[in-house]
N, CA, C, O and CB atoms as a CASP TS submission, in Angstrom:
PFRMAT TS
TARGET T0000
AUTHOR 0000-0000-0000
METHOD Language model
MODEL 1
PARENT N/A
ATOM      1  N   MET     1       0.819  -1.295  -0.096  1.00  0.00           N
ATOM      2  CA  MET     1      -0.041   0.097   0.024  1.00  0.00           C
ATOM      3  C   MET     1       1.046   1.276  -0.209  1.00  0.00           C
ATOM      4  O   MET     1       2.225   1.147   0.122  1.00  0.00           O
ATOM      5  CB  MET     1      -0.847   0.292   1.690  1.00  0.00           C
ATOM      6  N   SER     2       0.615   2.220  -0.702  1.00  0.00           N
ATOM      7  CA  SER     2       1.395   3.278  -0.736  1.00  0.00           C
ATOM      8  C   SER     2       1.048   4.361   0.491  1.00  0.00           C
ATOM      9  O   SER     2      -0.058   4.241   1.018  1.00  0.00           O
ATOM     10  CB  SER     2       1.247   3.843  -2.125  1.00  0.00           C
ATOM     11  N   VAL     3       1.861   5.315   0.923  1.00  0.00           N
ATOM     12  CA  VAL     3       1.935   5.939   1.801  1.00  0.00           C
ATOM     13  C   VAL     3       0.768   6.683   1.870  1.00  0.00           C
ATOM     14  O   VAL     3       0.284   6.992   2.959  1.00  0.00           O
ATOM     15  CB  VAL     3       2.963   6.492   1.807  1.00  0.00           C
ATOM     16  N   ILE     4       0.201   7.044   0.667  1.00  0.00           N
ATOM     17  CA  ILE     4      -0.851   8.141   0.484  1.00  0.00           C
ATOM     18  C   ILE     4      -2.276   7.162   0.830  1.00  0.00           C
ATOM     19  O   ILE     4      -3.298   7.657   1.305  1.00  0.00           O
ATOM     20  CB  ILE     4      -0.795   8.930  -1.316  1.00  0.00           C
ATOM     21  N   GLY     5      -2.132   5.750   0.509  1.00  0.00           N
ATOM     22  CA  GLY     5      -3.082   5.028   0.338  1.00  0.00           C
ATOM     23  C   GLY     5      -3.198   4.502   2.268  1.00  0.00           C
ATOM     24  O   GLY     5      -4.277   4.195   2.775  1.00  0.00           O
ATOM     25  N   GLU     6      -1.968   4.509   2.994  1.00  0.00           N
ATOM     26  CA  GLU     6      -1.923   4.314   4.131  1.00  0.00           C
ATOM     27  C   GLU     6      -2.373   5.432   4.747  1.00  0.00           C
ATOM     28  O   GLU     6      -3.051   5.138   5.731  1.00  0.00           O
ATOM     29  CB  GLU     6      -0.843   3.914   4.466  1.00  0.00           C
ATOM     30  N   ILE     7      -2.255   6.769   4.537  1.00  0.00           N
ATOM     31  CA  ILE     7      -2.750   7.804   5.351  1.00  0.00           C
ATOM     32  C   ILE     7      -4.270   7.773   5.376  1.00  0.00           C
ATOM     33  O   ILE     7      -4.925   7.898   6.410  1.00  0.00           O
ATOM     34  CB  ILE     7      -2.238   9.122   4.873  1.00  0.00           C
ATOM     35  N   GLN     8      -4.798   7.593   4.128  1.00  0.00           N
ATOM     36  CA  GLN     8      -6.144   7.720   3.737  1.00  0.00           C
ATOM     37  C   GLN     8      -6.893   6.692   4.385  1.00  0.00           C
ATOM     38  O   GLN     8      -7.953   7.105   4.855  1.00  0.00           O
ATOM     39  CB  GLN     8      -6.317   7.669   2.304  1.00  0.00           C
ATOM     40  N   MET     9      -6.673   5.543   4.543  1.00  0.00           N
ATOM     41  CA  MET     9      -7.025   4.330   5.248  1.00  0.00           C
ATOM     42  C   MET     9      -6.884   4.727   6.806  1.00  0.00           C
ATOM     43  O   MET     9      -7.608   4.159   7.624  1.00  0.00           O
ATOM     44  CB  MET     9      -6.039   3.049   4.788  1.00  0.00           C
ATOM     45  N   SER    10      -6.009   5.642   7.188  1.00  0.00           N
ATOM     46  CA  SER    10      -5.661   5.933   8.718  1.00  0.00           C
ATOM     47  C   SER    10      -6.874   6.811   9.245  1.00  0.00           C
ATOM     48  O   SER    10      -7.379   6.788  10.368  1.00  0.00           O
ATOM     49  CB  SER    10      -4.115   6.813   8.917  1.00  0.00           C
ATOM     50  N   SER    11      -7.232   7.634   8.085  1.00  0.00           N
ATOM     51  CA  SER    11      -8.350   8.343   8.530  1.00  0.00           C
ATOM     52  C   SER    11      -9.426   8.019   8.304  1.00  0.00           C
ATOM     53  O   SER    11     -10.330   8.646   8.857  1.00  0.00           O
ATOM     54  CB  SER    11      -8.393   9.347   8.248  1.00  0.00           C
ATOM     55  N   PHE    12      -9.757   6.901   7.395  1.00  0.00           N
ATOM     56  CA  PHE    12     -10.917   6.011   7.315  1.00  0.00           C
ATOM     57  C   PHE    12     -11.405   5.382   8.799  1.00  0.00           C
ATOM     58  O   PHE    12     -12.539   5.259   9.263  1.00  0.00           O
ATOM     59  CB  PHE    12     -10.513   4.818   6.296  1.00  0.00           C
ATOM     60  N   LEU    13     -10.198   5.062   9.309  1.00  0.00           N
ATOM     61  CA  LEU    13     -10.373   4.444  10.287  1.00  0.00           C
ATOM     62  C   LEU    13     -10.547   5.065  11.833  1.00  0.00           C
ATOM     63  O   LEU    13     -10.999   4.450  12.799  1.00  0.00           O
ATOM     64  CB  LEU    13      -9.468   3.699  10.133  1.00  0.00           C
ATOM     65  N   SER    14     -10.155   6.197  11.815  1.00  0.00           N
ATOM     66  CA  SER    14     -10.161   7.405  12.415  1.00  0.00           C
ATOM     67  C   SER    14     -11.559   7.621  12.706  1.00  0.00           C
ATOM     68  O   SER    14     -12.093   7.647  13.815  1.00  0.00           O
ATOM     69  CB  SER    14      -9.537   8.464  11.615  1.00  0.00           C
ATOM     70  N   ASP    15     -12.088   7.772  11.557  1.00  0.00           N
ATOM     71  CA  ASP    15     -13.884   8.434  11.426  1.00  0.00           C
ATOM     72  C   ASP    15     -14.588   7.224  11.731  1.00  0.00           C
ATOM     73  O   ASP    15     -15.705   7.321  12.241  1.00  0.00           O
ATOM     74  CB  ASP    15     -14.548   9.092   9.649  1.00  0.00           C
ATOM     75  N   ILE    16     -14.083   6.069  11.485  1.00  0.00           N
ATOM     76  CA  ILE    16     -15.293   4.880  12.193  1.00  0.00           C
ATOM     77  C   ILE    16     -15.229   4.781  13.660  1.00  0.00           C
ATOM     78  O   ILE    16     -16.217   4.546  14.356  1.00  0.00           O
ATOM     79  CB  ILE    16     -15.040   3.196  11.689  1.00  0.00           C
ATOM     80  N   THR    17     -13.822   5.003  14.190  1.00  0.00           N
ATOM     81  CA  THR    17     -13.847   4.915  15.665  1.00  0.00           C
ATOM     82  C   THR    17     -14.446   6.142  16.144  1.00  0.00           C
ATOM     83  O   THR    17     -14.988   5.826  17.204  1.00  0.00           O
ATOM     84  CB  THR    17     -12.458   4.711  16.292  1.00  0.00           C
ATOM     85  N   PHE    18     -14.626   7.299  15.941  1.00  0.00           N
ATOM     86  CA  PHE    18     -15.262   8.588  16.171  1.00  0.00           C
ATOM     87  C   PHE    18     -16.638   8.391  16.069  1.00  0.00           C
ATOM     88  O   PHE    18     -17.359   8.890  16.932  1.00  0.00           O
ATOM     89  CB  PHE    18     -14.829   9.648  15.250  1.00  0.00           C
ATOM     90  N   LEU    19     -17.163   7.687  15.075  1.00  0.00           N
ATOM     91  CA  LEU    19     -18.343   7.353  14.940  1.00  0.00           C
ATOM     92  C   LEU    19     -19.083   6.581  16.147  1.00  0.00           C
ATOM     93  O   LEU    19     -20.018   6.932  16.866  1.00  0.00           O
ATOM     94  CB  LEU    19     -18.318   6.692  13.823  1.00  0.00           C
ATOM     95  N   ALA    20     -18.200   5.220  16.096  1.00  0.00           N
ATOM     96  CA  ALA    20     -18.551   4.274  17.189  1.00  0.00           C
ATOM     97  C   ALA    20     -18.689   5.389  18.830  1.00  0.00           C
ATOM     98  O   ALA    20     -19.710   5.682  19.452  1.00  0.00           O
ATOM     99  CB  ALA    20     -17.061   2.887  17.227  1.00  0.00           C
ATOM    100  N   TYR    21     -17.558   5.691  19.048  1.00  0.00           N
ATOM    101  CA  TYR    21     -17.927   6.575  20.582  1.00  0.00           C
ATOM    102  C   TYR    21     -18.709   7.753  20.388  1.00  0.00           C
ATOM    103  O   TYR    21     -19.335   8.015  21.415  1.00  0.00           O
ATOM    104  CB  TYR    21     -16.561   7.182  21.410  1.00  0.00           C
ATOM    105  N   ALA    22     -18.873   8.410  19.637  1.00  0.00           N
ATOM    106  CA  ALA    22     -19.527   9.837  19.591  1.00  0.00           C
ATOM    107  C   ALA    22     -20.976   9.172  19.336  1.00  0.00           C
ATOM    108  O   ALA    22     -21.867   9.712  19.993  1.00  0.00           O
ATOM    109  CB  ALA    22     -18.886  11.065  18.246  1.00  0.00           C
ATOM    110  N   GLY    23     -21.300   8.318  18.673  1.00  0.00           N
ATOM    111  CA  GLY    23     -22.816   8.140  18.228  1.00  0.00           C
ATOM    112  C   GLY    23     -23.482   7.069  19.093  1.00  0.00           C
ATOM    113  O   GLY    23     -24.706   7.113  19.217  1.00  0.00           O
ATOM    114  N   TYR    24     -22.689   5.994  19.776  1.00  0.00           N
ATOM    115  CA  TYR    24     -23.556   4.934  20.459  1.00  0.00           C
ATOM    116  C   TYR    24     -24.304   5.313  21.668  1.00  0.00           C
ATOM    117  O   TYR    24     -25.194   4.562  22.067  1.00  0.00           O
ATOM    118  CB  TYR    24     -22.746   3.815  20.846  1.00  0.00           C
ATOM    119  N   ASN    25     -24.075   6.224  22.187  1.00  0.00           N
ATOM    120  CA  ASN    25     -24.527   6.713  23.664  1.00  0.00           C
ATOM    121  C   ASN    25     -25.718   7.564  23.002  1.00  0.00           C
ATOM    122  O   ASN    25     -26.661   7.930  23.703  1.00  0.00           O
ATOM    123  CB  ASN    25     -23.218   7.730  24.746  1.00  0.00           C
ATOM    124  N   GLN    26     -25.663   7.818  21.865  1.00  0.00           N
ATOM    125  CA  GLN    26     -26.948   8.943  21.380  1.00  0.00           C
ATOM    126  C   GLN    26     -28.099   7.960  21.136  1.00  0.00           C
ATOM    127  O   GLN    26     -29.140   8.587  20.937  1.00  0.00           O
ATOM    128  CB  GLN    26     -26.617   9.970  19.744  1.00  0.00           C
ATOM    129  N   PHE    27     -28.238   6.851  21.094  1.00  0.00           N
ATOM    130  CA  PHE    27     -29.296   5.859  19.965  1.00  0.00           C
ATOM    131  C   PHE    27     -30.003   5.007  21.435  1.00  0.00           C
ATOM    132  O   PHE    27     -29.371   4.756  22.461  1.00  0.00           O
ATOM    133  CB  PHE    27     -28.104   4.384  18.413  1.00  0.00           C
ATOM    134  N   ALA    28     -31.459   4.677  21.175  1.00  0.00           N
ATOM    135  CA  ALA    28     -32.090   4.234  22.002  1.00  0.00           C
ATOM    136  C   ALA    28     -31.521   2.495  21.669  1.00  0.00           C
ATOM    137  O   ALA    28     -30.695   2.095  20.849  1.00  0.00           O
ATOM    138  CB  ALA    28     -33.681   4.771  21.865  1.00  0.00           C
ATOM    139  N   ASP    29     -32.376   1.717  22.706  1.00  0.00           N
ATOM    140  CA  ASP    29     -31.536   0.224  22.472  1.00  0.00           C
ATOM    141  C   ASP    29     -31.566  -0.412  20.821  1.00  0.00           C
ATOM    142  O   ASP    29     -30.627  -0.929  20.216  1.00  0.00           O
ATOM    143  CB  ASP    29     -32.393  -1.092  23.569  1.00  0.00           C
ATOM    144  N   LEU    30     -32.621  -0.237  20.462  1.00  0.00           N
ATOM    145  CA  LEU    30     -32.715  -1.021  18.948  1.00  0.00           C
ATOM    146  C   LEU    30     -32.192  -0.027  18.202  1.00  0.00           C
ATOM    147  O   LEU    30     -31.606  -0.272  17.147  1.00  0.00           O
ATOM    148  CB  LEU    30     -34.270  -1.500  18.307  1.00  0.00           C
ATOM    149  N   ASP    31     -32.339   1.129  18.648  1.00  0.00           N
ATOM    150  CA  ASP    31     -31.110   1.674  17.351  1.00  0.00           C
ATOM    151  C   ASP    31     -29.813   1.407  17.750  1.00  0.00           C
ATOM    152  O   ASP    31     -29.123   1.209  16.750  1.00  0.00           O
ATOM    153  CB  ASP    31     -31.039   3.392  17.002  1.00  0.00           C
ATOM    154  N   ARG    32     -29.181   1.317  18.779  1.00  0.00           N
ATOM    155  CA  ARG    32     -27.883   0.724  19.010  1.00  0.00           C
ATOM    156  C   ARG    32     -27.536  -0.418  18.357  1.00  0.00           C
ATOM    157  O   ARG    32     -26.494  -0.653  17.746  1.00  0.00           O
ATOM    158  CB  ARG    32     -27.711   0.465  20.237  1.00  0.00           C
ATOM    159  N   LYS    33     -28.556  -1.160  18.544  1.00  0.00           N
ATOM    160  CA  LYS    33     -28.122  -2.594  17.649  1.00  0.00           C
ATOM    161  C   LYS    33     -27.790  -2.521  16.188  1.00  0.00           C
ATOM    162  O   LYS    33     -26.851  -3.094  15.637  1.00  0.00           O
ATOM    163  CB  LYS    33     -29.315  -3.643  17.634  1.00  0.00           C
ATOM    164  N   VAL    34     -28.977  -1.485  15.457  1.00  0.00           N
ATOM    165  CA  VAL    34     -28.594  -1.195  14.179  1.00  0.00           C
ATOM    166  C   VAL    34     -27.741  -0.427  13.970  1.00  0.00           C
ATOM    167  O   VAL    34     -27.504  -0.504  12.764  1.00  0.00           O
ATOM    168  CB  VAL    34     -29.374  -0.858  13.538  1.00  0.00           C
ATOM    169  N   PHE    35     -26.787   0.666  14.658  1.00  0.00           N
ATOM    170  CA  PHE    35     -26.014   1.210  14.709  1.00  0.00           C
ATOM    171  C   PHE    35     -24.559   0.407  14.827  1.00  0.00           C
ATOM    172  O   PHE    35     -23.600   0.685  14.106  1.00  0.00           O
ATOM    173  CB  PHE    35     -26.423   1.963  15.497  1.00  0.00           C
ATOM    174  N   LEU    36     -24.545  -0.475  15.694  1.00  0.00           N
ATOM    175  CA  LEU    36     -23.631  -1.711  15.839  1.00  0.00           C
ATOM    176  C   LEU    36     -23.211  -2.389  14.830  1.00  0.00           C
ATOM    177  O   LEU    36     -22.077  -2.809  14.599  1.00  0.00           O
ATOM    178  CB  LEU    36     -24.122  -2.619  16.524  1.00  0.00           C
ATOM    179  N   VAL    37     -24.639  -2.529  13.940  1.00  0.00           N
ATOM    180  CA  VAL    37     -24.262  -3.602  12.591  1.00  0.00           C
ATOM    181  C   VAL    37     -23.709  -2.746  11.653  1.00  0.00           C
ATOM    182  O   VAL    37     -23.083  -3.233  10.711  1.00  0.00           O
ATOM    183  CB  VAL    37     -25.606  -4.448  11.799  1.00  0.00           C
ATOM    184  N   PHE    38     -23.860  -1.384  11.774  1.00  0.00           N
ATOM    185  CA  PHE    38     -23.287  -0.588  10.447  1.00  0.00           C
ATOM    186  C   PHE    38     -21.695  -0.178  10.943  1.00  0.00           C
ATOM    187  O   PHE    38     -20.741  -0.128  10.166  1.00  0.00           O
ATOM    188  CB  PHE    38     -24.368   1.039  10.027  1.00  0.00           C
ATOM    189  N   ILE    39     -21.647   0.017  11.966  1.00  0.00           N
ATOM    190  CA  ILE    39     -20.249   0.229  12.701  1.00  0.00           C
ATOM    191  C   ILE    39     -19.268  -1.172  12.128  1.00  0.00           C
ATOM    192  O   ILE    39     -18.289  -0.984  11.405  1.00  0.00           O
ATOM    193  CB  ILE    39     -20.515   0.219  14.690  1.00  0.00           C
ATOM    194  N   LEU    40     -19.536  -2.031  12.402  1.00  0.00           N
ATOM    195  CA  LEU    40     -19.226  -3.534  12.222  1.00  0.00           C
ATOM    196  C   LEU    40     -18.652  -3.837  10.879  1.00  0.00           C
ATOM    197  O   LEU    40     -17.515  -4.192  10.568  1.00  0.00           O
ATOM    198  CB  LEU    40     -20.505  -4.406  12.397  1.00  0.00           C
ATOM    199  N   HIS    41     -20.170  -3.514   9.853  1.00  0.00           N
ATOM    200  CA  HIS    41     -19.966  -3.675   8.303  1.00  0.00           C
ATOM    201  C   HIS    41     -18.907  -2.532   7.846  1.00  0.00           C
ATOM    202  O   HIS    41     -18.173  -2.854   6.912  1.00  0.00           O
ATOM    203  CB  HIS    41     -21.498  -3.481   7.435  1.00  0.00           C
ATOM    204  N   LEU    42     -18.719  -1.058   8.471  1.00  0.00           N
ATOM    205  CA  LEU    42     -17.519  -0.590   8.105  1.00  0.00           C
ATOM    206  C   LEU    42     -16.151  -0.856   8.709  1.00  0.00           C
ATOM    207  O   LEU    42     -15.078  -0.455   8.259  1.00  0.00           O
ATOM    208  CB  LEU    42     -17.684   0.533   8.130  1.00  0.00           C
ATOM    209  N   ALA    43     -16.337  -1.547   9.729  1.00  0.00           N
ATOM    210  CA  ALA    43     -14.853  -2.037  10.052  1.00  0.00           C
ATOM    211  C   ALA    43     -14.411  -3.173   9.436  1.00  0.00           C
ATOM    212  O   ALA    43     -13.236  -3.458   9.205  1.00  0.00           O
ATOM    213  CB  ALA    43     -14.637  -2.316  11.424  1.00  0.00           C
ATOM    214  N   HIS    44     -15.506  -3.894   9.144  1.00  0.00           N
ATOM    215  CA  HIS    44     -15.171  -5.214   7.930  1.00  0.00           C
ATOM    216  C   HIS    44     -14.612  -4.902   6.922  1.00  0.00           C
ATOM    217  O   HIS    44     -13.526  -5.411   6.645  1.00  0.00           O
ATOM    218  CB  HIS    44     -16.279  -5.933   7.295  1.00  0.00           C
ATOM    219  N   MET    45     -15.246  -3.922   6.056  1.00  0.00           N
ATOM    220  CA  MET    45     -14.823  -3.279   5.004  1.00  0.00           C
ATOM    221  C   MET    45     -13.285  -2.762   5.070  1.00  0.00           C
ATOM    222  O   MET    45     -12.328  -3.046   4.351  1.00  0.00           O
ATOM    223  CB  MET    45     -15.756  -2.235   4.820  1.00  0.00           C
ATOM    224  N   SER    46     -13.382  -1.992   6.074  1.00  0.00           N
ATOM    225  CA  SER    46     -11.903  -1.232   6.037  1.00  0.00           C
ATOM    226  C   SER    46     -10.846  -2.290   6.305  1.00  0.00           C
ATOM    227  O   SER    46      -9.714  -2.096   5.863  1.00  0.00           O
ATOM    228  CB  SER    46     -11.730   0.025   7.251  1.00  0.00           C
ATOM    229  N   ILE    47     -11.202  -3.724   7.199  1.00  0.00           N
ATOM    230  CA  ILE    47     -10.215  -4.709   7.305  1.00  0.00           C
ATOM    231  C   ILE    47      -9.872  -5.473   6.210  1.00  0.00           C
ATOM    232  O   ILE    47      -8.840  -6.134   6.085  1.00  0.00           O
ATOM    233  CB  ILE    47     -10.516  -5.505   8.198  1.00  0.00           C
ATOM    234  N   ASP    48     -10.831  -5.350   5.375  1.00  0.00           N
ATOM    235  CA  ASP    48     -10.968  -6.256   4.322  1.00  0.00           C
ATOM    236  C   ASP    48      -9.636  -5.836   3.303  1.00  0.00           C
ATOM    237  O   ASP    48      -8.799  -6.572   2.781  1.00  0.00           O
ATOM    238  CB  ASP    48     -12.562  -6.100   3.606  1.00  0.00           C
ATOM    239  N   ILE    49      -9.823  -4.119   3.237  1.00  0.00           N
ATOM    240  CA  ILE    49      -9.009  -3.069   2.438  1.00  0.00           C
ATOM    241  C   ILE    49      -7.467  -3.351   2.937  1.00  0.00           C
ATOM    242  O   ILE    49      -6.583  -3.582   2.111  1.00  0.00           O
ATOM    243  CB  ILE    49      -9.555  -1.366   2.790  1.00  0.00           C
ATOM    244  N   ILE    50      -7.224  -3.314   4.281  1.00  0.00           N
ATOM    245  CA  ILE    50      -6.013  -3.387   4.539  1.00  0.00           C
ATOM    246  C   ILE    50      -5.293  -4.529   5.300  1.00  0.00           C
ATOM    247  O   ILE    50      -4.817  -4.551   6.435  1.00  0.00           O
ATOM    248  CB  ILE    50      -5.854  -2.383   5.050  1.00  0.00           C
ATOM    249  N   THR    51      -5.361  -5.511   4.285  1.00  0.00           N
ATOM    250  CA  THR    51      -4.316  -6.896   4.546  1.00  0.00           C
ATOM    251  C   THR    51      -4.923  -7.706   5.550  1.00  0.00           C
ATOM    252  O   THR    51      -4.176  -8.248   6.364  1.00  0.00           O
ATOM    253  CB  THR    51      -2.707  -6.542   5.133  1.00  0.00           C
ATOM    254  N   ALA    52      -6.436  -7.915   5.645  1.00  0.00           N
ATOM    255  CA  ALA    52      -6.945  -8.466   6.229  1.00  0.00           C
ATOM    256  C   ALA    52      -6.580  -8.704   8.181  1.00  0.00           C
ATOM    257  O   ALA    52      -6.388  -9.677   8.910  1.00  0.00           O
ATOM    258  CB  ALA    52      -6.886  -9.353   5.317  1.00  0.00           C
ATOM    259  N   GLY    53      -6.628  -7.517   8.327  1.00  0.00           N
ATOM    260  CA  GLY    53      -6.448  -7.312  10.120  1.00  0.00           C
ATOM    261  C   GLY    53      -4.898  -7.189  10.317  1.00  0.00           C
ATOM    262  O   GLY    53      -4.569  -7.142  11.502  1.00  0.00           O
ATOM    263  N   VAL    54      -3.939  -7.131   9.462  1.00  0.00           N
ATOM    264  CA  VAL    54      -2.400  -7.234  10.010  1.00  0.00           C
ATOM    265  C   VAL    54      -2.023  -6.044  10.425  1.00  0.00           C
ATOM    266  O   VAL    54      -1.178  -5.928  11.313  1.00  0.00           O
ATOM    267  CB  VAL    54      -1.326  -7.684   9.006  1.00  0.00           C
ATOM    268  N   HIS    55      -2.834  -4.582   9.597  1.00  0.00           N
ATOM    269  CA  HIS    55      -2.379  -3.423   9.893  1.00  0.00           C
ATOM    270  C   HIS    55      -2.689  -3.188  11.461  1.00  0.00           C
ATOM    271  O   HIS    55      -3.589  -3.805  12.030  1.00  0.00           O
ATOM    272  CB  HIS    55      -2.971  -2.421   8.942  1.00  0.00           C
ATOM    273  N   PRO    56      -1.938  -2.326  12.050  1.00  0.00           N
ATOM    274  CA  PRO    56      -1.960  -2.026  13.589  1.00  0.00           C
ATOM    275  C   PRO    56      -3.317  -1.223  13.680  1.00  0.00           C
ATOM    276  O   PRO    56      -4.060  -1.490  14.625  1.00  0.00           O
ATOM    277  CB  PRO    56      -0.534  -1.073  14.186  1.00  0.00           C
ATOM    278  N   LEU    57      -3.670  -0.320  12.824  1.00  0.00           N
ATOM    279  CA  LEU    57      -5.188   0.119  12.881  1.00  0.00           C
ATOM    280  C   LEU    57      -6.256  -0.674  12.544  1.00  0.00           C
ATOM    281  O   LEU    57      -7.397  -0.250  12.727  1.00  0.00           O
ATOM    282  CB  LEU    57      -5.413   1.131  12.121  1.00  0.00           C
ATOM    283  N   ALA    58      -5.996  -2.096  11.935  1.00  0.00           N
ATOM    284  CA  ALA    58      -7.068  -2.661  11.804  1.00  0.00           C
ATOM    285  C   ALA    58      -7.347  -3.430  13.030  1.00  0.00           C
ATOM    286  O   ALA    58      -8.499  -3.682  13.383  1.00  0.00           O
ATOM    287  CB  ALA    58      -7.062  -3.353  10.678  1.00  0.00           C
ATOM    288  N   ARG    59      -6.098  -3.875  13.806  1.00  0.00           N
ATOM    289  CA  ARG    59      -6.441  -4.641  15.030  1.00  0.00           C
ATOM    290  C   ARG    59      -7.025  -3.601  16.027  1.00  0.00           C
ATOM    291  O   ARG    59      -7.804  -3.972  16.905  1.00  0.00           O
ATOM    292  CB  ARG    59      -5.133  -5.420  15.654  1.00  0.00           C
ATOM    293  N   LEU    60      -6.678  -2.383  15.904  1.00  0.00           N
ATOM    294  CA  LEU    60      -7.242  -1.027  16.989  1.00  0.00           C
ATOM    295  C   LEU    60      -8.680  -0.959  16.974  1.00  0.00           C
ATOM    296  O   LEU    60      -9.265  -0.765  18.040  1.00  0.00           O
ATOM    297  CB  LEU    60      -6.732   0.621  16.498  1.00  0.00           C
ATOM    298  N   ILE    61      -9.519  -1.137  15.578  1.00  0.00           N
ATOM    299  CA  ILE    61     -10.584  -0.835  15.148  1.00  0.00           C
ATOM    300  C   ILE    61     -11.456  -2.484  15.632  1.00  0.00           C
ATOM    301  O   ILE    61     -12.570  -2.597  16.142  1.00  0.00           O
ATOM    302  CB  ILE    61     -10.391  -0.291  13.466  1.00  0.00           C
ATOM    303  N   LEU    62     -10.758  -3.271  15.360  1.00  0.00           N
ATOM    304  CA  LEU    62     -11.408  -4.428  15.702  1.00  0.00           C
ATOM    305  C   LEU    62     -11.856  -4.852  17.372  1.00  0.00           C
ATOM    306  O   LEU    62     -12.754  -5.570  17.810  1.00  0.00           O
ATOM    307  CB  LEU    62     -10.494  -5.399  15.136  1.00  0.00           C
ATOM    308  N   SER    63     -10.768  -4.035  18.047  1.00  0.00           N
ATOM    309  CA  SER    63     -10.785  -3.990  19.390  1.00  0.00           C
ATOM    310  C   SER    63     -11.658  -3.329  19.868  1.00  0.00           C
ATOM    311  O   SER    63     -12.311  -3.689  20.847  1.00  0.00           O
ATOM    312  CB  SER    63      -9.818  -3.644  19.877  1.00  0.00           C
ATOM    313  N   LEU    64     -11.827  -2.166  19.210  1.00  0.00           N
ATOM    314  CA  LEU    64     -12.613  -0.776  19.738  1.00  0.00           C
ATOM    315  C   LEU    64     -14.218  -1.540  19.607  1.00  0.00           C
ATOM    316  O   LEU    64     -15.027  -1.448  20.531  1.00  0.00           O
ATOM    317  CB  LEU    64     -12.320   0.980  18.457  1.00  0.00           C
ATOM    318  N   VAL    65     -14.523  -2.293  18.319  1.00  0.00           N
ATOM    319  CA  VAL    65     -15.856  -2.603  18.061  1.00  0.00           C
ATOM    320  C   VAL    65     -16.066  -3.712  19.075  1.00  0.00           C
ATOM    321  O   VAL    65     -17.079  -3.554  19.756  1.00  0.00           O
ATOM    322  CB  VAL    65     -16.150  -2.997  16.543  1.00  0.00           C
ATOM    323  N   LYS    66     -15.331  -4.825  19.342  1.00  0.00           N
ATOM    324  CA  LYS    66     -15.669  -5.468  20.387  1.00  0.00           C
ATOM    325  C   LYS    66     -15.895  -5.335  21.301  1.00  0.00           C
ATOM    326  O   LYS    66     -16.633  -6.096  21.926  1.00  0.00           O
ATOM    327  CB  LYS    66     -15.316  -5.949  20.597  1.00  0.00           C
ATOM    328  N   LYS    67     -15.114  -3.848  21.982  1.00  0.00           N
ATOM    329  CA  LYS    67     -15.643  -3.503  23.162  1.00  0.00           C
ATOM    330  C   LYS    67     -16.800  -2.966  23.537  1.00  0.00           C
ATOM    331  O   LYS    67     -17.307  -3.023  24.657  1.00  0.00           O
ATOM    332  CB  LYS    67     -15.025  -2.918  23.562  1.00  0.00           C
ATOM    333  N   ILE    68     -17.354  -2.260  22.246  1.00  0.00           N
ATOM    334  CA  ILE    68     -18.757  -1.812  22.330  1.00  0.00           C
ATOM    335  C   ILE    68     -19.588  -2.679  22.266  1.00  0.00           C
ATOM    336  O   ILE    68     -20.605  -2.432  22.914  1.00  0.00           O
ATOM    337  CB  ILE    68     -19.131  -0.996  21.486  1.00  0.00           C
ATOM    338  N   SER    69     -19.560  -4.059  21.486  1.00  0.00           N
ATOM    339  CA  SER    69     -20.124  -4.972  21.291  1.00  0.00           C
ATOM    340  C   SER    69     -20.471  -5.483  22.833  1.00  0.00           C
ATOM    341  O   SER    69     -21.626  -5.527  23.258  1.00  0.00           O
ATOM    342  CB  SER    69     -19.378  -5.759  20.364  1.00  0.00           C
ATOM    343  N   LEU    70     -19.367  -5.842  23.567  1.00  0.00           N
ATOM    344  CA  LEU    70     -19.432  -6.420  24.710  1.00  0.00           C
ATOM    345  C   LEU    70     -20.246  -5.511  25.607  1.00  0.00           C
ATOM    346  O   LEU    70     -20.990  -5.981  26.468  1.00  0.00           O
ATOM    347  CB  LEU    70     -18.123  -6.732  25.182  1.00  0.00           C
ATOM    348  N   GLN    71     -20.113  -4.279  25.419  1.00  0.00           N
ATOM    349  CA  GLN    71     -20.955  -3.238  26.442  1.00  0.00           C
ATOM    350  C   GLN    71     -22.456  -3.249  25.938  1.00  0.00           C
ATOM    351  O   GLN    71     -23.295  -2.987  26.799  1.00  0.00           O
ATOM    352  CB  GLN    71     -20.322  -1.497  26.379  1.00  0.00           C
ATOM    353  N   SER    72     -22.794  -3.451  24.975  1.00  0.00           N
ATOM    354  CA  SER    72     -24.146  -3.510  24.458  1.00  0.00           C
ATOM    355  C   SER    72     -24.486  -4.605  25.303  1.00  0.00           C
ATOM    356  O   SER    72     -25.162  -4.391  26.309  1.00  0.00           O
ATOM    357  CB  SER    72     -24.371  -3.720  22.856  1.00  0.00           C
ATOM    358  N   LYS    73     -24.106  -5.727  25.021  1.00  0.00           N
ATOM    359  CA  LYS    73     -24.483  -7.011  25.440  1.00  0.00           C
ATOM    360  C   LYS    73     -24.824  -6.908  27.046  1.00  0.00           C
ATOM    361  O   LYS    73     -25.859  -7.356  27.538  1.00  0.00           O
ATOM    362  CB  LYS    73     -23.286  -8.067  25.086  1.00  0.00           C
ATOM    363  N   THR    74     -23.884  -6.309  27.711  1.00  0.00           N
ATOM    364  CA  THR    74     -24.146  -6.356  29.217  1.00  0.00           C
ATOM    365  C   THR    74     -25.062  -5.457  29.475  1.00  0.00           C
ATOM    366  O   THR    74     -25.813  -5.580  30.442  1.00  0.00           O
ATOM    367  CB  THR    74     -23.005  -6.104  30.095  1.00  0.00           C
ATOM    368  N   GLN    75     -25.111  -4.555  28.738  1.00  0.00           N
ATOM    369  CA  GLN    75     -26.351  -3.471  29.082  1.00  0.00           C
ATOM    370  C   GLN    75     -27.833  -4.278  28.638  1.00  0.00           C
ATOM    371  O   GLN    75     -28.834  -3.965  29.282  1.00  0.00           O
ATOM    372  CB  GLN    75     -26.135  -1.802  27.998  1.00  0.00           C
ATOM    373  N   GLU    76     -27.947  -5.183  27.677  1.00  0.00           N
ATOM    374  CA  GLU    76     -29.338  -5.816  27.739  1.00  0.00           C
ATOM    375  C   GLU    76     -29.600  -6.646  28.508  1.00  0.00           C
ATOM    376  O   GLU    76     -30.730  -7.133  28.530  1.00  0.00           O
ATOM    377  CB  GLU    76     -29.733  -6.342  26.783  1.00  0.00           C
TER
END
């Protein structure tokens, strides 16, 4: 991946992370589940793009999505 591609992907993952944390608490329970599916879809797309999770930012977004998913399960 080129340096420019790497920077663009880093920005994309930062945007997903921001969406996950900023948006999650703004939704009611049903909407949270829809929101989590959306975030998981974005994370999955980004991980497919950057070498199937080898990139450190891909691992970071995966861990953040897992934390959010666990939080939603414990709140139910």
